[in-house]
GUDO-970054 format. One record per residue (C-alpha): residue number from 1; x, y, z. Coordinates in Angstrom, 2 decimals, decimal comma. Each point is the difference from the previous one (the first is absolute). Layout:
// GUDO-970054
NULUM   k       X       Y       Z
NULUM NUM       X       Y       Z
...
This chain:
// GUDO-970054
NULUM   k       X       Y       Z
NULUM   1   76,22   92,43   99,55
NULUM   2   -3,52    0,97    0,94
NULUM   3   -2,87   -0,58   -2,37
NULUM   4   -1,22    3,56    0,25
NULUM   5    1,58    3,40   -0,61
NULUM   6    2,57   -1,53   -2,37
NULUM   7    0,89    1,91   -3,16
NULUM   8    3,61    0,44   -0,88
NULUM   9    1,71   -2,68    2,02
NULUM  10    3,08    0,28    2,13
NULUM  11    0,50   -1,60    3,39
NULUM  12    1,31   -2,94    1,98
NULUM  13   -0,15   -3,28   -1,93
NULUM  14   -3,31   -1,66    0,68
NULUM  15   -2,40   -2,54   -1,44
NULUM  16   -2,31    1,24   -2,73
NULUM  17   -3,33    0,96    1,58
NULUM  18   -2,40   -2,87    0,21
NULUM  19    2,73   -2,60    0,56
NULUM  20    0,26    0,45    3,73
NULUM  21    3,07    1,10    1,92
NULUM  22    0,58    2,59    2,69
NULUM  23    0,79    3,55   -1,01
NULUM  24    3,30    1,25    1,37
NULUM  25    0,89    3,65    0,51
NULUM  26    2,45    0,91   -2,78
NULUM  27    3,46    1,37    0,66
NULUM  28   -0,98    2,98   -2,12
NULUM  29    1,34    3,49    0,28
NULUM  30   -3,58    1,26    0,02
NULUM  31   -0,86   -1,94    3,16
NULUM  32    3,02    1,60    1,65
NULUM  33   -0,72    3,58   -1,06
NULUM  34   -3,72    0,58   -0,59
NULUM  35   -2,05    1,94    2,55
NULUM  36   -2,16   -2,23    2,20
NULUM  37   -3,40   -1,09   -1,34
NULUM  38   -3,30    1,23    1,37
NULUM  39   -1,50   -2,28    2,63
NULUM  40   -2,82   -1,87   -1,73
NULUM  41   -2,40   -2,70    1,19
NULUM  42   -1,02   -3,34   -1,47
NULUM  43   -3,60   -0,33   -1,13
NULUM  44   -2,01   -1,73    2,73
NULUM  45   -3,60    0,75   -0,89
NULUM  46   -2,42    0,47   -2,86
NULUM  47    0,20    3,40   -1,72
NULUM  48   -1,70    1,79   -2,88
NULUM  49    1,75    2,07   -2,66
NULUM  50   -0,64    1,76   -3,25
NULUM  51    3,37   -1,19   -1,32
NULUM  52    1,93   -3,06    1,11
NULUM  53    3,69   -0,02   -0,92
NULUM  54    1,94   -3,24    0,33
NULUM  55    3,74    0,53    0,22
NULUM  56    1,88    2,58    2,06
NULUM  57    2,77    0,80   -2,45
NULUM  58    0,36    2,90   -2,44
NULUM  59   -3,07   -0,89   -2,07
NULUM  60   -2,29   -0,65    2,94
NULUM  61    1,06    2,99    2,06
NULUM  62   -0,22    2,33   -3,00
NULUM  63   -3,47   -1,32   -0,79
NULUM  64   -1,04    0,30    3,63
NULUM  65    1,30    3,55    0,26
NULUM  66   -1,72    1,26   -3,13
NULUM  67   -3,29   -1,67    0,83
NULUM  68    0,07    1,36    3,56
NULUM  69    0,86    3,50   -1,21
NULUM  70   -3,06   -0,25   -2,25
NULUM  71   -2,13   -0,52    3,12
NULUM  72   -0,52   -3,76   -0,18
NULUM  73    0,10   -2,45    2,91
NULUM  74    3,11   -2,05   -0,68
NULUM  75    1,40   -3,17    1,54
NULUM  76    3,50   -1,21   -0,91
NULUM  77    1,02   -3,56    0,88
NULUM  78    3,68   -0,93    0,18
NULUM  79    0,92   -3,64    0,53
NULUM  80    3,13    0,69    2,05
NULUM  81    1,71    3,14    1,27
NULUM  82    0,36    3,06   -2,19
NULUM  83    2,75   -0,33   -2,58
NULUM  84    0,64   -3,69    0,52
NULUM  85   -0,85   -0,53   -3,65
NULUM  86    1,83    1,38   -2,97
NULUM  87   -1,05    3,62    0,43
NULUM  88    2,24    0,27    3,06
NULUM  89    2,86   -2,12   -1,31
NULUM  90    0,92    1,28   -3,47
NULUM  91    2,87    2,14   -1,24
NULUM  92   -2,02    3,21    0,28
NULUM  93    0,54    1,26   -3,54
NULUM  94   -2,88    2,13   -1,30
NULUM  95   -0,04   -0,65   -3,75
NULUM  96   -2,69    1,48   -2,29
NULUM  97    0,21   -2,65   -2,75
NULUM  98   -0,72   -3,68   -0,45
NULUM  99    2,80   -2,55   -0,24
NULUM 100   -0,44   -0,87   -3,68
NULUM 101   -3,20    1,40   -1,59
NULUM 102    0,19    3,54   -1,35
NULUM 103   -2,91    2,37   -0,79
NULUM 104   -0,52   -1,41   -3,48
NULUM 105   -0,21   -3,52    1,45
NULUM 106   -2,63    1,08    2,54
NULUM 107   -2,14    1,65   -2,66
NULUM 108    0,32   -3,03   -2,30
NULUM 109   -1,08   -2,29    2,85
NULUM 110   -2,83    2,02    1,53
NULUM 111   -1,16    2,30   -2,79
NULUM 112    0,52    3,71   -0,37
NULUM 113   -2,32    1,30    2,73
NULUM 114    0,80   -2,50    2,75
NULUM 115    3,64   -0,25   -1,01
NULUM 116    0,50    3,77   -0,01
NULUM 117   -1,54    0,31    3,47
NULUM 118    2,35   -2,70    1,31
NULUM 119    2,97    1,70   -1,67
NULUM 120   -0,96    3,22    1,76
NULUM 121   -0,28   -1,74    3,36
NULUM 122    3,44   -1,61   -0,38
NULUM 123    1,56    3,23   -1,29
NULUM 124   -1,23    1,87    3,08
NULUM 125    0,39   -2,84    2,51
NULUM 126    3,25    1,17    1,58
NULUM 127   -1,25    3,56    0,40
NULUM 128   -3,28   -1,36    1,37
NULUM 129    1,94   -1,80    2,73
NULUM 130    2,33    2,87    0,85
NULUM 131   -2,84    2,55   -0,05
NULUM 132   -1,98   -2,22    2,38
NULUM 133    2,97   -0,28    2,35
NULUM 134    0,44    3,76    0,03
NULUM 135   -3,72    0,69    0,45
NULUM 136   -0,31   -2,36    2,95
NULUM 137    3,41    0,75    1,50
NULUM 138    1,09   -3,65    0,10
NULUM 139    3,51   -0,57    1,36
NULUM 140    1,39   -2,57   -2,45
NULUM 141    3,35    1,46   -1,17
NULUM 142   -1,56    0,98   -3,33
NULUM 143    2,40    1,34   -2,64
NULUM 144   -1,42    0,93   -3,40
NULUM 145    3,43    0,11   -1,60
NULUM 146   -0,94   -1,82   -3,23
NULUM 147    0,43   -3,51   -1,36
NULUM 148    2,57   -0,93   -2,64
NULUM 149    0,25   -3,13   -2,16
NULUM 150    3,50   -0,35   -1,49
NULUM 151    0,57   -2,45   -2,86
NULUM 152    2,73   -2,59    0,40
NULUM 153    0,72   -0,69   -3,70
NULUM 154    0,00    2,09   -3,18
NULUM 155   -2,82   -2,12   -1,38
NULUM 156   -2,32    0,89    2,83
NULUM 157    0,24    3,74   -0,57
NULUM 158   -3,05   -0,60   -2,22
NULUM 159   -1,93   -0,82    3,17
NULUM 160    0,84    3,38    1,50
NULUM 161   -0,82    1,79   -3,24
NULUM 162   -3,37   -1,74   -0,30
NULUM 163   -1,03    0,55    3,59
NULUM 164    1,08    3,62    0,18
NULUM 165   -1,78    0,73   -3,28
NULUM 166   -3,23   -1,78    0,88
NULUM 167   -0,32    1,32    3,54
NULUM 168    1,00    3,46   -1,17
NULUM 169   -2,88    0,00   -2,51
NULUM 170   -2,38   -0,50    2,91
NULUM 171    1,41    2,86    2,02
NULUM 172    2,39   -1,81    2,34
NULUM 173    2,96    1,99    1,34
NULUM 174    2,62   -2,16   -1,71
NULUM 175    3,37    0,49   -1,66
NULUM 176    2,12   -2,17   -2,27
NULUM 177    3,56   -0,11    1,32
NULUM 178    3,26   -0,51   -1,87
NULUM 179    2,92   -1,89    1,44
NULUM 180    1,60    3,05    1,56
NULUM 181   -3,22    1,05    1,72
NULUM 182   -0,54   -3,47    1,46
NULUM 183    3,59   -0,12    1,20
NULUM 184   -0,46    3,33    1,78
NULUM 185   -3,24   -1,16    1,66
NULUM 186    1,31   -3,39    1,12
NULUM 187    3,69    0,60    0,57
NULUM 188    1,05   -2,88   -2,27
NULUM 189    0,78   -0,19   -3,73
NULUM 190   -1,15   -3,61   -0,46
NULUM 191   -3,31    0,92   -1,60
NULUM 192   -0,71    1,11   -3,58
NULUM 193   -2,77    2,51    0,59
NULUM 194   -3,50   -0,22    1,39
NULUM 195   -3,03    2,05    0,93
NULUM 196   -1,51    1,49    3,11
NULUM 197   -3,33    1,04    1,43
NULUM 198    0,36    2,96    2,34
NULUM 199   -3,20   -0,72    1,94
NULUM 200    1,33   -3,29    1,45
NULUM 201    2,02   -0,50    3,15
NULUM 202   -0,04   -2,14    3,12
NULUM 203   -1,54   -0,41    3,46
NULUM 204    0,27   -2,17    3,09
NULUM 205   -2,83   -2,38   -0,92
NULUM 206   -0,78   -1,29    3,48
NULUM 207   -0,14    3,57    1,31
NULUM 208   -2,43    0,85   -2,80
NULUM 209   -2,23   -2,96    0,87
NULUM 210   -0,08    0,92    3,68
NULUM 211   -0,50    3,67   -0,71
NULUM 212   -2,81   -0,68   -2,48
NULUM 213   -1,75   -2,25    2,51
NULUM 214    0,04    2,76    2,62
NULUM 215   -1,49    2,45   -2,50
NULUM 216   -2,67   -2,52   -1,03
NULUM 217   -1,08   -0,28    3,63
NULUM 218    0,09    3,79    0,39
NULUM 219   -2,32    0,26   -3,02
NULUM 220   -2,57   -2,09    1,86
NULUM 221    0,62   -3,51   -1,29
NULUM 222    0,47   -3,10    2,15
NULUM 223    3,22   -1,96   -0,63
NULUM 224    0,27   -3,47    1,53
NULUM 225    3,26   -1,97    0,15
NULUM 226    0,50   -3,72    0,62
NULUM 227   -3,42   -0,43   -1,60
NULUM 228    0,31   -2,19   -3,10
NULUM 229   -3,04   -0,35   -2,22
NULUM 230   -0,67   -3,73    0,19
NULUM 231   -2,89    0,21   -2,44
NULUM 232   -1,65    2,65   -2,15
NULUM 233   -3,46   -0,52   -1,46
NULUM 234   -2,64    1,96   -1,82
NULUM 235   -3,29   -0,21    1,94
NULUM 236   -2,94    1,86   -1,44
NULUM 237    1,12    3,57   -0,54
NULUM 238    2,99   -0,24    2,34
NULUM 239    3,51   -1,34    0,27
NULUM 240    0,65   -2,04    3,13
NULUM 241    3,50   -0,78    1,28
NULUM 242    0,68   -2,26    2,96
NULUM 243    3,13    0,24    2,14
NULUM 244    1,03   -2,31    2,86
NULUM 245   -1,97    2,08    2,52
NULUM 246   -2,23    2,31   -1,98
NULUM 247   -1,97    0,80   -3,13
NULUM 248   -0,32    3,01   -2,31
NULUM 249   -3,08    0,71   -2,11
NULUM 250    0,49    2,67   -2,65
NULUM 251   -1,56    1,47   -3,11
NULUM 252    3,24   -0,01   -1,99
NULUM 253    3,25   -1,94    0,00
NULUM 254    3,58    0,91   -0,93
NULUM 255    2,44   -2,89   -0,06
NULUM 256    3,45    1,48    0,56
NULUM 257    1,98   -3,21    0,44
NULUM 258    1,55   -0,02   -3,49
NULUM 259    1,26   -3,51   -0,66
NULUM 260   -0,56   -1,25    3,53
NULUM 261   -3,75   -0,51    0,15
NULUM 262    0,66   -3,66    0,85
NULUM 263   -3,13   -2,01    0,70
NULUM 264   -2,49    2,85   -0,10
NULUM 265    0,55    0,79   -3,70
NULUM 266    2,26   -2,75   -1,41
NULUM 267   -0,71    1,00   -3,60
NULUM 268    1,83    3,29    0,70
NULUM 269    2,72   -1,53    2,13
NULUM 270    0,87   -2,51   -2,72
NULUM 271    0,23    2,46   -2,88
NULUM 272    3,35    1,26    1,29
NULUM 273    3,31   -1,76    0,60
NULUM 274    1,85    1,04    3,17
NULUM 275    3,73    0,49   -0,69
NULUM 276    2,51    0,34    2,84
NULUM 277    1,87    3,31    0,12
NULUM 278    2,73    1,00    2,46
NULUM 279    0,56    3,44    1,51
NULUM 280    3,07    1,14    1,92
NULUM 281    1,30    3,18    1,62
NULUM 282    3,56    1,17    0,52
NULUM 283    1,26    1,73    3,09
NULUM 284   -0,30    3,81   -0,24
NULUM 285    2,44    1,36   -2,58
NULUM 286    2,24    2,97    0,66
NULUM 287   -0,59    3,23   -1,86
NULUM 288    3,15   -0,47   -2,07
NULUM 289   -1,46   -3,23   -1,43
NULUM 290   -3,63    1,09   -0,18
NULUM 291    0,88    3,05   -2,06
NULUM 292    1,61   -2,20   -2,67
NULUM 293   -2,58   -2,83   -0,10
NULUM 294   -3,47    1,14   -1,13
NULUM 295    0,82    3,55    1,14
NULUM 296   -3,52    1,23   -0,86
NULUM 297   -1,62   -2,74    2,12
NULUM 298   -2,25   -1,26   -2,80
NULUM 299   -1,54   -3,45    0,05
NULUM 300    1,66   -2,24   -2,59
NULUM 301   -0,88   -3,31   -1,65
NULUM 302    1,60   -1,01   -3,26
NULUM 303   -0,81   -2,12   -3,07
NULUM 304    1,63   -3,25    1,12
NULUM 305   -2,38   -2,92    0,24
NULUM 306    2,02   -0,94    3,09
NULUM 307   -0,75    3,44    1,31
NULUM 308    2,39    2,52    1,54
NULUM 309   -1,81    2,53    2,18
NULUM 310    0,79    2,40    2,83
NULUM 311   -1,06    3,08    1,91
NULUM 312    1,05    1,89    3,15
NULUM 313   -1,66    0,21    3,39
NULUM 314   -0,26    3,07    2,17
NULUM 315    3,15   -1,04    1,89
NULUM 316    1,95   -0,65   -3,23
NULUM 317   -0,19   -3,76   -0,17
NULUM 318   -0,10   -1,47   -3,48
NULUM 319   -2,93   -2,40   -0,36
NULUM 320    0,50   -2,48   -2,81
NULUM 321   -0,52   -3,73   -0,55
NULUM 322   -0,09   -2,81   -2,51
NULUM 323   -1,35   -3,41   -0,95
NULUM 324    1,18   -3,55    0,67
NULUM 325   -0,73   -3,35   -1,58
NULUM 326    0,26   -1,72    3,35
NULUM 327   -0,91    1,80    3,24
NULUM 328    2,08   -2,28    2,24
NULUM 329    2,41    2,17    2,01
NULUM 330   -1,23    2,78   -2,24
NULUM 331    0,85    2,95    2,21
NULUM 332    3,70   -0,82    0,26
NULUM 333    0,29   -0,95   -3,66
NULUM 334   -1,75    3,15   -1,10
NULUM 335    2,24    2,17    2,15
NULUM 336    2,96   -1,30   -2,01
NULUM 337   -1,75    0,18   -3,39
NULUM 338   -1,50    3,46    0,40
NULUM 339    3,05    1,30    1,84
NULUM 340    2,18   -0,97   -2,97
NULUM 341   -2,54    1,45   -2,41
NULUM 342   -0,02    3,36    1,80
NULUM 343    3,79    0,10    0,14
NULUM 344    0,11   -0,59   -3,76
NULUM 345   -2,38    2,89   -0,57
NULUM 346    1,38    2,33    2,66
NULUM 347    3,60   -0,56    1,19
NULUM 348   -0,73    2,13    3,06
NULUM 349   -2,36   -2,76    1,19
NULUM 350    2,67   -2,69   -0,01
NULUM 351   -0,36   -1,95    3,25
NULUM 352   -3,34    1,57    0,95
NULUM 353   -1,92   -1,92    2,66
NULUM 354   -3,71   -0,77    0,30
NULUM 355   -1,84    0,48    3,29
NULUM 356   -3,34   -1,44   -1,15
NULUM 357   -1,01   -2,67   -2,52
NULUM 358   -3,61   -1,09   -0,51
NULUM 359   -2,11   -1,52   -2,75
NULUM 360   -3,51   -0,62   -1,25
NULUM 361   -2,14   -0,60   -3,04
NULUM 362   -0,92    2,19   -2,94
NULUM 363   -3,42   -0,79   -1,47
NULUM 364    0,69   -0,44   -3,71
NULUM 365   -2,35   -0,52   -2,94
NULUM 366    1,26   -1,86   -3,05
NULUM 367   -0,54    3,01   -2,29
NULUM 368    1,00    2,67    2,57
NULUM 369   -3,41    1,69   -0,16
NULUM 370   -1,94    0,74    3,20
NULUM 371   -3,43   -1,59    0,38
NULUM 372   -3,10    1,94    1,12
NULUM 373   -3,18   -1,94    0,79
NULUM 374   -3,66    0,27    0,88
NULUM 375   -0,77   -2,58    2,68
NULUM 376   -3,75    0,43   -0,30
NULUM 377   -2,39    2,86    0,77
NULUM 378    1,98    2,78    1,68
NULUM 379    3,06   -2,23    0,40
NULUM 380    3,40    0,95   -1,41
NULUM 381    3,60   -1,25    0,08
NULUM 382    3,35    0,11   -1,73
NULUM 383    3,12   -2,21   -0,16
NULUM 384    3,41   -0,13   -1,64
NULUM 385    2,31    2,84    1,02
NULUM 386    2,96   -1,47   -1,92
NULUM 387    2,45    1,95    2,14
NULUM 388   -1,73    3,37   -0,35
NULUM 389   -2,40   -0,26    2,91
NULUM 390    0,91    2,99    2,16
NULUM 391   -1,30    2,82   -2,19
NULUM 392   -2,48   -2,17   -1,89
NULUM 393   -1,70   -1,37    3,11
NULUM 394   -0,69    3,40    1,53
NULUM 395   -1,55    1,31   -3,22
NULUM 396   -2,03   -3,12   -0,74
NULUM 397   -1,22   -0,03    3,61
NULUM 398   -1,44    3,46   -0,57
NULUM 399   -1,73   -1,11   -3,21
NULUM 400   -1,41   -3,14    1,63
NULUM 401   -1,39    2,14    2,81
NULUM 402   -1,70    2,27   -2,50
NULUM 403   -1,60   -3,01   -1,66
NULUM 404   -1,09   -1,39    3,38
NULUM 405   -1,74    3,23    1,02
NULUM 406   -2,00    0,13   -3,20
NULUM 407    1,94    1,82   -2,69
NULUM 408   -0,51   -1,52   -3,41
NULUM 409    3,01   -2,30   -0,55
NULUM 410   -0,14    0,94   -3,68
NULUM 411    1,28    3,43    1,01
NULUM 412    2,87   -1,41    2,09
NULUM 413    3,41   -1,44   -0,83
NULUM 414   -1,21   -3,56    0,57
NULUM 415    0,30   -2,15   -3,16
NULUM 416   -1,97   -3,02    1,18
NULUM 417    0,77   -3,50   -1,18
NULUM 418   -1,07   -3,42    1,24
NULUM 419    2,42   -1,85    2,32
NULUM 420    2,33   -2,29   -1,93
NULUM 421    1,31   -2,73    2,33
NULUM 422    3,21   -1,55   -1,31
NULUM 423   -0,06   -3,74   -0,65
NULUM 424    2,65   -1,79    2,04
NULUM 425    0,52    3,09    2,15
NULUM 426    1,71   -2,00    2,75
NULUM 427    2,46   -1,41   -2,54
NULUM 428    0,71    3,47   -1,39
NULUM 429    0,84    1,17    3,50
NULUM 430    2,55   -2,76    0,40
NULUM 431    1,70    0,47   -3,35
NULUM 432   -0,29    3,80    0,03
NULUM 433    3,53    0,53    1,37
NULUM 434    1,38   -1,66   -3,14
NULUM 435   -1,11    3,12   -1,88
NULUM 436    3,05    1,67    1,51
NULUM 437    2,19   -2,20   -2,19
NULUM 438   -1,75    1,31   -3,10
NULUM 439    0,32    3,57    1,20
NULUM 440    3,72   -0,43    0,65
NULUM 441    0,50   -1,61   -3,40
NULUM 442   -1,79    2,89   -1,73
NULUM 443    1,88    2,59    2,07
NULUM 444    3,36   -1,52   -0,93
NULUM 445   -0,56   -0,48   -3,72
NULUM 446   -1,93    3,10   -1,03
NULUM 447    2,04    2,75   -1,60
């Protein structure tokens, strides 16, 4: 995986950035179906900018767009090709919540003013993304059909009750669902209830990356691909980034690499633990099946620790996935595991085949909170999507751009904390897959 533009990971198995290895094009559905990218150059000279953005994924492109639309000279550096990081390789679900923390947790952590602003940003994050897509006319198979989280045991109905109540108090378009309502939405009676947020949905993530990049260029920014930032330094009143063949000098810096800042900001890179996640897509389903499985085309991810998740594509493929302890021969093993799982949930999917299987790394924090940082004067970054990076990255990119162009960060949804590198980060990465055993144990025993 590349060390820039990586947020919510999903792609061909690859070494963790900074360990070497050659990136390989993933066998992802998005690579097969997204519109072609804009033709972009590599940086080969010295350039000046008001705002330098490092990372050409959702965060970086959103920051670049908003800064350029505000009339600033913007340069975006992407280490590889567009979408080679996690922004172009994830499941494409647009989810306006965090994985674990709820509004009360955010306010307890960051205080009422900062916490409430962050709650508002997350609450509106899906609509922010879909409104941006509509405003710019980006062709990315966007469907704002809602997101539903069904609960897999009677005991976890309390999760749905808590989340629906808390987000509802802050104005989110949510609904608590009983068992019958969830069964009607999903087409299976295996769940015990749940909740939904109607502003969520799904997109083709690689198409969104490519479409955003084209709009960033149209807004007057310069986007350079195959231009990794080899070093970033503060010199006098400027930020200076060096690439293999060029240099950028800028007044402000936005680091949009999430957990993949590698050598340039190791204190940010090492505060997250990359966890391998697999994505897979079925062949197109016939209308007789599609109308009985998720007939309303919502995005779905449930309360299992060993997560069940799915959504449709424009051509009626079901995109789902799973996790493995051992990635060896993972694609074939996961086809059997997830195929059996789908058949157990939906008898109509018995024997379904998978045309694409790919994988990549989710940037996790140990407490499931995102991290937002000041890097120095006029320098800003965030890390830790925890599986919610699609909507969150676009909204945080906008806020980081506002900070970079001079808005008082105290008025923005940016609860700054100092970087917190994890001791023994490399060891945590190696033993991280064992967490799946704990999740499966909890899933099986909780009633």
